[in-house]
C-alpha positions as CSV (number, residue, x, y, z in Angstrom):
1,X,15.6,-25.7,-31.7
2,X,12.9,-24.8,-29.2
3,X,11.5,-22.2,-31.7
4,X,11.3,-24.8,-34.4
5,X,9.4,-27.2,-32.1
6,X,7.0,-24.5,-31.2
7,X,6.4,-23.6,-34.7
8,X,5.9,-27.2,-35.8
9,X,3.5,-27.9,-32.9
10,X,1.5,-24.7,-33.7
11,X,1.3,-25.6,-37.4
12,X,0.1,-29.1,-36.6
13,X,-2.7,-27.7,-34.3
14,X,-3.8,-25.3,-37.0
15,X,-4.0,-28.1,-39.5
16,X,-6.0,-30.2,-37.2
17,X,-8.4,-27.4,-36.6
18,X,-8.8,-26.6,-40.4
19,X,-9.5,-30.3,-41.0
20,X,-12.2,-30.5,-38.3
21,X,-14.0,-27.4,-39.6
22,X,-13.8,-28.9,-43.2
23,X,-15.4,-32.1,-42.0
24,X,-18.1,-30.3,-40.1
25,X,-18.9,-28.2,-43.2
26,X,-19.0,-31.3,-45.4
27,X,-21.3,-33.0,-42.9
28,X,-23.6,-30.0,-42.8
29,X,-23.8,-29.7,-46.5
30,X,-24.2,-33.5,-47.1
31,X,-26.9,-33.9,-44.4
32,X,-28.6,-30.8,-45.5
33,X,-29.1,-32.2,-49.0
34,X,-30.5,-35.5,-47.7
35,X,-32.8,-33.8,-45.2
36,X,-34.2,-31.5,-47.7
37,X,-35.5,-34.4,-49.8
38,X,-37.6,-35.9,-46.9
39,X,-40.8,-34.1,-46.2
40,X,-44.3,-34.6,-44.8
41,X,-47.4,-32.8,-46.2
42,X,-49.9,-32.3,-43.4
43,X,-53.5,-31.4,-44.3
44,X,-56.4,-31.0,-41.9
45,X,-60.1,-31.2,-42.9
46,X,-62.6,-29.9,-40.3
47,X,-66.3,-30.9,-40.0
48,X,-69.0,-30.7,-37.4
49,X,-69.1,-33.5,-34.8
50,X,-72.4,-35.5,-34.5
51,X,-74.7,-34.5,-33.0
52,X,-74.6,-30.8,-34.0
53,X,-73.6,-28.6,-31.2
54,X,-71.1,-31.0,-29.6
55,X,-68.0,-29.6,-31.3
56,X,-65.7,-30.3,-34.2
57,X,-63.9,-33.2,-35.8
58,X,-60.6,-32.6,-37.6
59,X,-59.1,-35.4,-39.8
60,X,-55.4,-34.9,-40.2
61,X,-53.7,-36.6,-43.2
62,X,-49.9,-36.9,-43.1
63,X,-48.3,-37.8,-46.5
64,X,-44.9,-39.4,-46.8
65,X,-43.0,-38.2,-50.0
66,X,-39.9,-40.4,-49.5
67,X,-39.6,-44.1,-50.3
68,X,-38.7,-45.1,-46.7
69,X,-40.5,-46.0,-43.6
70,X,-41.1,-43.1,-41.2
71,X,-42.1,-42.8,-37.5
72,X,-43.6,-39.5,-36.4
73,X,-44.7,-37.8,-33.1
74,X,-47.2,-35.0,-32.8
75,X,-45.2,-32.3,-30.9
76,X,-48.1,-29.9,-30.5
77,X,-51.6,-29.3,-31.7
78,X,-54.2,-26.5,-30.9
79,X,-56.4,-27.8,-28.1
80,X,-53.7,-30.2,-26.9
81,X,-52.3,-33.5,-27.9
82,X,-54.9,-35.2,-25.7
83,X,-57.6,-34.3,-28.3
84,X,-56.1,-36.6,-30.8
85,X,-56.9,-40.3,-31.1
86,X,-53.1,-41.0,-31.1
87,X,-50.0,-38.9,-30.5
88,X,-47.8,-40.9,-32.8
89,X,-48.0,-42.3,-36.4
90,X,-46.0,-44.6,-38.8
91,X,-46.0,-44.7,-42.6
92,X,-44.6,-47.7,-44.6
93,X,-42.2,-47.4,-47.5
94,X,-43.7,-48.0,-51.0
95,X,-41.2,-50.8,-51.7
96,X,-38.0,-52.5,-50.3
97,X,-35.5,-50.4,-52.3
98,X,-33.9,-49.0,-49.1
99,X,-34.0,-52.1,-46.9
100,X,-32.6,-54.4,-49.6
101,X,-30.1,-52.2,-51.4
102,X,-29.9,-48.9,-49.5
103,X,-31.5,-46.9,-52.3
104,X,-32.8,-43.5,-51.0
105,X,-35.3,-42.1,-53.4
106,X,-38.4,-40.0,-53.9
107,X,-41.7,-41.9,-53.5
108,X,-44.1,-42.1,-56.5
109,X,-47.6,-40.6,-56.6
110,X,-49.9,-41.6,-54.9
111,X,-47.9,-41.3,-51.7
112,X,-48.7,-43.4,-48.6
113,X,-50.3,-41.6,-45.7
114,X,-51.3,-41.8,-42.1
115,X,-54.6,-40.4,-40.6
116,X,-55.0,-38.8,-37.1
117,X,-58.5,-37.8,-35.8
118,X,-59.0,-34.9,-33.5
119,X,-62.1,-34.0,-31.4
120,X,-62.5,-30.4,-30.3
121,X,-65.2,-28.8,-28.1
122,X,-67.9,-26.4,-29.5
123,X,-65.9,-23.5,-28.0
124,X,-63.0,-24.0,-30.4
125,X,-62.6,-21.5,-33.2
126,X,-60.3,-20.2,-35.9
127,X,-57.2,-21.9,-37.2
128,X,-56.1,-25.2,-35.8
129,X,-52.4,-26.1,-36.2
130,X,-50.8,-29.5,-35.8
131,X,-46.9,-29.9,-35.7
132,X,-44.9,-33.1,-36.0
133,X,-41.4,-34.4,-35.8
134,X,-40.6,-37.4,-38.0
135,X,-37.6,-39.7,-38.4
136,X,-37.1,-41.8,-41.6
137,X,-35.3,-45.2,-41.9
138,X,-32.0,-43.6,-42.8
139,X,-32.0,-41.4,-39.7
140,X,-33.2,-38.1,-41.3
141,X,-35.2,-36.1,-38.9
142,X,-37.6,-33.3,-40.0
143,X,-40.3,-31.2,-38.4
144,X,-43.4,-30.2,-40.3
145,X,-46.8,-28.6,-39.6
146,X,-50.3,-28.2,-41.2
147,X,-53.5,-26.3,-40.5
148,X,-57.2,-26.7,-40.5
149,X,-59.8,-23.9,-40.5
150,X,-62.9,-23.9,-38.3
151,X,-64.3,-20.4,-39.1
152,X,-66.3,-21.5,-42.2
153,X,-68.3,-24.1,-40.2
154,X,-71.8,-23.7,-38.6
155,X,-71.8,-26.3,-36.0
156,X,-73.6,-24.6,-33.1
157,X,-77.3,-25.0,-33.7
158,X,-79.1,-28.3,-34.3
159,X,-80.4,-28.6,-37.8
160,X,-77.7,-26.4,-39.3
161,X,-76.3,-28.0,-42.5
162,X,-73.1,-30.0,-42.2
163,X,-70.3,-27.9,-43.7
164,X,-66.8,-29.2,-44.7
165,X,-63.8,-26.9,-45.4
166,X,-62.0,-28.5,-48.3
167,X,-58.1,-28.5,-48.1
168,X,-56.1,-26.5,-50.5
169,X,-54.7,-28.9,-53.1
170,X,-51.3,-28.2,-54.4
171,X,-50.7,-29.3,-58.0
172,X,-48.1,-28.9,-60.7
173,X,-47.9,-29.5,-64.4
174,X,-45.6,-30.0,-67.3
175,X,-46.1,-29.1,-71.1
176,X,-44.0,-29.2,-74.3
177,X,-43.9,-27.6,-77.7
178,X,-42.0,-27.9,-81.0
179,X,-41.6,-24.5,-82.6
180,X,-40.3,-23.4,-86.0
181,X,-36.7,-22.0,-86.2
182,X,-36.9,-19.5,-89.0
183,X,-33.5,-18.4,-90.5
184,X,-31.7,-19.5,-87.3
185,X,-34.1,-17.4,-85.2
186,X,-36.5,-19.0,-82.7
187,X,-40.3,-18.3,-83.2
188,X,-43.5,-19.2,-81.3
189,X,-45.0,-20.9,-84.4
190,X,-46.0,-24.4,-83.5
191,X,-45.1,-27.1,-86.1
192,X,-47.6,-29.9,-86.1
193,X,-46.4,-33.4,-85.9
194,X,-43.5,-34.9,-84.1
195,X,-43.7,-36.5,-80.6
196,X,-42.8,-35.5,-77.0
197,X,-42.1,-37.8,-74.0
198,X,-40.9,-37.3,-70.4
199,X,-39.1,-39.3,-67.8
200,X,-38.6,-38.3,-64.1
201,X,-40.7,-38.6,-60.9
202,X,-43.4,-39.7,-63.3
203,X,-43.1,-41.1,-66.9
204,X,-45.2,-39.6,-69.7
205,X,-45.2,-41.8,-72.8
206,X,-44.8,-40.5,-76.3
207,X,-47.6,-38.3,-77.5
208,X,-48.2,-36.0,-80.5
209,X,-46.8,-32.4,-80.4
210,X,-47.8,-30.2,-78.6
211,X,-47.9,-31.8,-75.1
212,X,-50.8,-30.0,-73.4
213,X,-50.6,-29.0,-69.7
214,X,-50.4,-32.3,-67.8
215,X,-50.5,-32.7,-64.0
216,X,-47.3,-34.5,-62.7
217,X,-45.4,-34.9,-59.4
218,X,-42.8,-32.2,-58.7
219,X,-39.1,-32.7,-59.6
220,X,-36.6,-32.8,-62.5
221,X,-37.7,-34.3,-65.8
222,X,-36.0,-35.1,-69.1
223,X,-38.2,-34.4,-72.1
224,X,-37.4,-36.1,-75.4
225,X,-38.7,-34.8,-78.8
226,X,-38.8,-36.3,-82.4
227,X,-39.3,-34.0,-85.3
228,X,-42.3,-33.8,-87.7
229,X,-41.8,-35.3,-91.2
230,X,-39.4,-33.3,-93.4
231,X,-38.0,-31.4,-90.4
232,X,-35.0,-31.8,-88.3
233,X,-34.5,-30.7,-84.6
234,X,-32.0,-27.8,-84.1
235,X,-30.8,-25.8,-81.0
236,X,-31.9,-22.4,-82.5
237,X,-30.5,-20.5,-79.5
238,X,-32.6,-22.6,-77.1
239,X,-31.6,-25.0,-74.3
240,X,-32.5,-28.3,-76.0
241,X,-29.8,-30.7,-77.1
242,X,-30.4,-32.2,-80.5
243,X,-28.7,-35.4,-81.5
244,X,-26.5,-35.6,-84.6
245,X,-28.7,-35.4,-87.6
246,X,-31.6,-33.8,-85.7
247,X,-33.6,-37.0,-85.4
248,X,-34.1,-36.5,-81.7
249,X,-33.4,-33.9,-78.9
250,X,-33.6,-33.7,-75.2
251,X,-34.1,-31.0,-72.6
252,X,-34.1,-30.9,-68.8
253,X,-37.4,-29.5,-67.4
254,X,-37.8,-28.6,-63.7
255,X,-41.4,-28.8,-62.3
256,X,-41.5,-26.9,-58.9
257,X,-44.1,-27.8,-56.3
258,X,-47.3,-25.9,-57.1
259,X,-45.8,-24.6,-60.3
260,X,-45.2,-25.7,-63.9
261,X,-42.4,-26.6,-66.3
262,X,-42.3,-26.3,-70.1
263,X,-40.0,-28.1,-72.6
264,X,-39.3,-26.1,-75.8
265,X,-37.8,-27.5,-79.0
266,X,-37.1,-26.1,-82.4
267,X,-37.2,-27.5,-85.9
268,X,-36.2,-26.4,-89.4
269,X,-37.0,-27.9,-92.8
270,X,-34.8,-30.8,-93.8
271,X,-32.0,-29.9,-96.2
272,X,-33.1,-31.0,-99.8
273,X,-30.9,-33.7,-101.3
274,X,-29.0,-32.3,-104.2
275,X,-27.3,-34.6,-106.7
276,X,-23.7,-33.9,-107.0
277,X,-22.6,-33.0,-110.6
278,X,-21.1,-35.9,-112.6
279,X,-18.9,-35.9,-115.6
280,X,-20.4,-36.6,-119.0
281,X,-20.0,-40.3,-119.8
282,X,-18.2,-41.1,-123.0
283,X,-20.4,-42.9,-125.6
284,X,-18.9,-45.5,-127.9
285,X,-19.6,-44.7,-131.5
286,X,-22.3,-46.8,-133.2
287,X,-21.3,-48.5,-136.5
288,X,-23.3,-50.6,-138.9
289,X,-22.4,-54.3,-139.0
290,X,-23.7,-56.8,-141.6
291,X,-25.0,-59.9,-139.9
292,X,-24.7,-63.3,-141.4
293,X,-27.6,-64.3,-143.6
294,X,-29.1,-60.9,-143.6
295,X,-29.3,-58.3,-146.2
296,X,-29.5,-55.5,-143.7
297,X,-27.0,-54.0,-141.3
298,X,-27.5,-53.8,-137.5
299,X,-26.2,-50.8,-135.5
300,X,-23.9,-51.9,-132.7
301,X,-21.3,-50.0,-130.6
302,X,-17.9,-49.9,-132.2
303,X,-16.4,-51.8,-129.3
304,X,-18.6,-54.8,-130.2
305,X,-18.0,-54.7,-134.0
306,X,-16.1,-57.7,-135.3
307,X,-12.5,-57.2,-136.4
308,X,-11.9,-57.6,-140.1
309,X,-8.5,-58.9,-141.2
310,X,-6.8,-59.5,-144.5
């Protein structure tokens, strides 16, 4: 009896431990996915302070890519937090989607921003780094950092030209093509005509094929194609999904940050309409029939000839 109790107690404790570990793992995975969607881009642009020889001015722009309010704190910056005009910042949400319905979603371009201004002495040099810690309305907390470069500036001597180091702009693009499928084999032969459209972080309306390289926000897109006249859309060993009859097709296109995504569709000539063979129609024989008051006969089908009796 004692052995059974010990076994039952030990099994219960092991089950509790397994459940706790499972909940922790679920929490880590769940919160990891949410956190990965919130992010601040931090870009610093340095220039010479006025008058020349008095040092440097760095304008820091913090960009919120998530459609929620955020509150951030500068945790460190080269030269000290005291060189900033403010150690904290706040960025509003683009709309009330989260506050009214709890919708957590990616913001749309252009993103909302906050600007911090830093004053550095003439003795400063090299790369300036600013780090932040930000919390969004849903409790997500993320640390980010950005840099500014002073080495390209000439701010020491009066009369030297004012120089500004432009930030590196990260951009990405999407494109689309409708190619010929020849004998069930994909080719790179563009077929003029048809249309391409995309929905996702940004919406691109219907435009003629091909869709040239177009700058868009990063993320997942659904591209939709319609075929040129006298063609139908087919899979042709590709990843698109044509509708029944080939009148439309869709394909998922991923546009990574700083990269590009391309939607590829294939068409083949529409099958010609072939009349089905029919049986030869029977033709009623034609017989001459004399008409009243006439000396001539008229030709009418036998089925319409009058019946003569007697």
